[in-house]
C-alpha positions as CSV (number, residue, x, y, z in Angstrom):
1,M,80.6,58.4,59.8
2,N,83.3,56.2,58.4
3,D,83.3,52.6,59.6
4,T,86.4,50.6,59.0
5,R,85.4,47.4,60.9
6,T,85.2,44.2,58.9
7,S,82.6,41.4,58.9
8,P,82.9,37.9,57.7
9,Q,81.9,37.1,54.2
10,F,79.0,34.6,54.1
11,L,76.7,32.6,51.8
12,V,73.4,32.1,53.5
13,V,70.7,29.8,52.0
14,L,67.0,30.4,53.1
15,R,65.0,27.4,51.8
16,G,61.5,26.5,52.5
17,P,58.0,26.6,51.1
18,A,56.4,29.5,49.2
19,G,54.8,32.2,51.3
20,V,56.7,31.5,54.5
21,G,58.6,34.8,54.3
22,K,62.1,33.9,53.0
23,T,62.4,36.9,50.7
24,T,61.3,39.2,53.4
25,L,63.8,37.8,55.8
26,A,66.6,38.1,53.2
27,K,65.9,41.7,52.6
28,A,65.8,42.4,56.4
29,V,69.2,40.6,56.9
30,Q,70.5,42.7,54.0
31,A,69.3,45.9,55.6
32,A,70.5,45.0,59.1
33,A,74.0,43.8,58.2
34,D,76.7,46.3,58.0
35,Q,78.3,45.0,54.8
36,R,77.5,44.6,51.1
37,I,75.1,41.7,50.5
38,A,73.4,40.5,47.4
39,T,70.1,38.8,47.7
40,I,69.2,36.3,45.1
41,D,65.7,34.8,45.0
42,T,65.1,31.7,42.9
43,D,61.8,33.3,41.8
44,L,63.9,35.7,39.7
45,F,64.8,32.7,37.4
46,N,61.6,30.7,37.9
47,W,59.1,33.5,37.4
48,E,60.6,36.9,36.5
49,I,63.1,36.3,33.7
50,V,61.2,33.4,32.1
51,P,57.8,33.1,33.8
52,G,57.1,29.4,34.6
53,E,60.7,28.4,33.6
54,P,60.5,24.5,33.2
55,D,64.2,24.0,32.9
56,K,65.4,23.7,36.5
57,A,69.0,22.8,35.5
58,L,69.2,26.2,33.7
59,V,67.7,28.0,36.7
60,Y,70.3,26.6,39.1
61,R,73.2,27.0,36.6
62,N,72.4,30.7,36.4
63,L,71.9,30.9,40.2
64,V,75.4,29.4,40.8
65,M,77.1,31.7,38.3
66,L,75.4,34.8,39.8
67,A,76.2,33.8,43.4
68,E,79.8,33.0,42.5
69,S,80.2,36.3,40.7
70,Y,79.0,38.3,43.8
71,L,81.2,36.2,46.1
72,R,84.3,36.9,43.9
73,S,83.4,40.5,44.2
74,R,83.6,40.3,48.0
75,Y,79.8,40.6,48.6
76,S,78.1,38.2,51.0
77,V,75.1,36.4,49.4
78,I,71.7,35.4,50.6
79,I,69.9,32.8,48.3
80,S,66.2,32.3,49.0
81,G,63.7,30.1,47.5
82,L,61.8,26.8,47.3
83,I,65.0,24.8,46.9
84,L,64.4,21.1,46.3
85,S,67.2,18.7,46.1
86,S,65.7,16.9,43.1
87,E,65.6,20.3,41.1
88,E,68.9,21.8,42.2
89,A,70.8,18.7,41.4
90,G,74.0,19.5,43.2
91,A,74.0,23.3,42.8
92,M,74.0,24.0,46.5
93,Q,76.9,21.5,47.0
94,K,78.8,23.3,44.3
95,L,78.2,26.6,46.0
96,R,79.1,25.1,49.4
97,R,82.4,23.9,48.0
98,F,83.0,27.2,46.3
99,A,82.4,29.0,49.5
100,A,84.8,26.8,51.5
101,S,87.5,27.2,48.9
102,R,87.3,31.0,49.5
103,G,87.0,30.9,53.3
104,V,83.4,32.1,53.0
105,I,80.9,31.0,55.8
106,F,78.2,28.8,54.4
107,L,74.9,28.4,56.4
108,D,71.7,26.6,55.2
109,F,68.4,27.5,56.9
110,Y,65.1,25.7,56.5
111,C,62.4,28.4,57.0
112,W,59.4,26.7,58.5
113,A,55.8,27.7,59.2
114,S,52.7,25.6,59.4
115,R,50.5,24.9,56.3
116,E,47.8,27.2,57.8
117,V,50.2,30.1,58.2
118,V,51.6,29.7,54.7
119,V,48.1,29.6,53.2
120,L,47.1,32.8,55.1
121,R,50.2,34.6,54.1
122,N,49.7,33.7,50.5
123,R,46.2,35.3,50.6
124,T,47.7,38.6,51.6
125,R,50.2,38.7,48.8
126,D,50.0,41.2,46.1
127,K,49.8,38.3,43.6
128,P,48.5,35.3,45.4
129,V,49.4,31.8,44.1
130,P,46.7,29.2,43.7
131,E,46.2,27.6,47.1
132,A,46.7,24.1,45.7
133,A,50.2,25.0,44.5
134,V,51.1,26.5,47.8
135,L,50.1,23.4,49.7
136,R,51.9,21.2,47.1
137,W,55.1,23.3,47.6
138,W,54.8,23.2,51.3
139,K,54.6,19.3,51.3
140,Q,57.5,19.1,48.9
141,A,59.7,21.3,51.0
142,E,58.8,19.4,54.1
143,L,59.6,16.0,52.4
144,D,62.9,17.3,51.0
145,K,64.5,18.2,54.3
146,P,66.1,14.7,54.8
147,N,67.5,14.8,51.2
148,V,69.9,17.7,52.0
149,A,73.4,16.3,52.5
150,W,74.2,18.5,55.5
151,G,72.5,19.8,58.6
152,L,69.9,22.5,58.1
153,T,69.2,25.1,60.8
154,S,65.5,25.5,61.4
155,L,63.9,29.0,61.5
156,D,60.5,29.3,62.9
157,M,59.0,31.8,60.5
158,R,56.0,32.5,62.8
159,V,58.3,34.5,65.0
160,A,58.6,38.3,64.4
161,L,61.0,39.5,61.7
162,A,63.6,41.3,63.9
163,P,64.4,38.2,66.1
164,L,64.7,36.1,62.9
165,T,67.1,38.6,61.4
166,D,69.1,38.6,64.7
167,Q,69.1,34.8,64.6
168,V,70.5,34.6,61.2
169,L,73.2,37.3,61.9
170,A,74.1,35.6,65.2
171,A,74.6,32.3,63.4
172,V,77.0,34.0,60.9
173,E,78.9,35.5,63.8
174,S,79.0,32.2,65.7
175,A,80.3,30.4,62.6
176,H,82.9,33.1,62.3
177,R,84.1,32.8,65.9
178,R,84.4,29.0,65.4
179,L,86.6,29.6,62.3
180,L,88.8,32.1,64.2
181,A,89.2,29.7,67.0
182,S,90.2,26.9,64.6
183,G,92.8,29.2,63.1
184,A,91.1,29.2,59.7
185,A,89.8,32.7,59.7
186,P,87.7,33.5,56.5
187,P,88.6,36.7,54.7
188,A,86.6,39.7,56.0
189,S,84.6,41.9,53.7
190,K,84.9,45.6,53.9
191,L,81.9,47.2,55.4
192,R,79.9,50.0,53.7
193,Q,81.3,53.3,54.3
194,D,78.8,56.0,55.4
195,G,80.1,59.3,54.8
């Protein structure tokens, strides 16, 4: 079946503590959306490319370059991770401005779950992180929320995955409708063609 509809191009940030389910949600949105989406997890730079990368400025420079490259190539982008204002040092603001300059919808979500839920989820991971680190990161994420220069949309990550996925996609559609109503429609990205 060929589908020639278009969907708005977006940049979604899923921030919050480790173990809350951000990566799982990013992959679910990617699978549910009817367009090309690149998912970028900050863990790629923090733990995969250079395990324990101490240079956070380098991490976020690479993240910005990768996200901008995908956006230029007409992909939508989902960034997930423990994103702290003190570490990202303006990278998210740079991406927000880049998105605005291209008519790309920018949405920033804070993925929340209680300390207890995060600890339990960490215990079920293939590679659990030391509990003290999980608790430290949970506290850092909670304390950082007021430092974000724009409003965050809260996602209760204790909810089932399907409604969370629907909530993110509905927020994208709502932002798109607001842009259309304002007369500043963002460019639409071509949907995948299933043949």
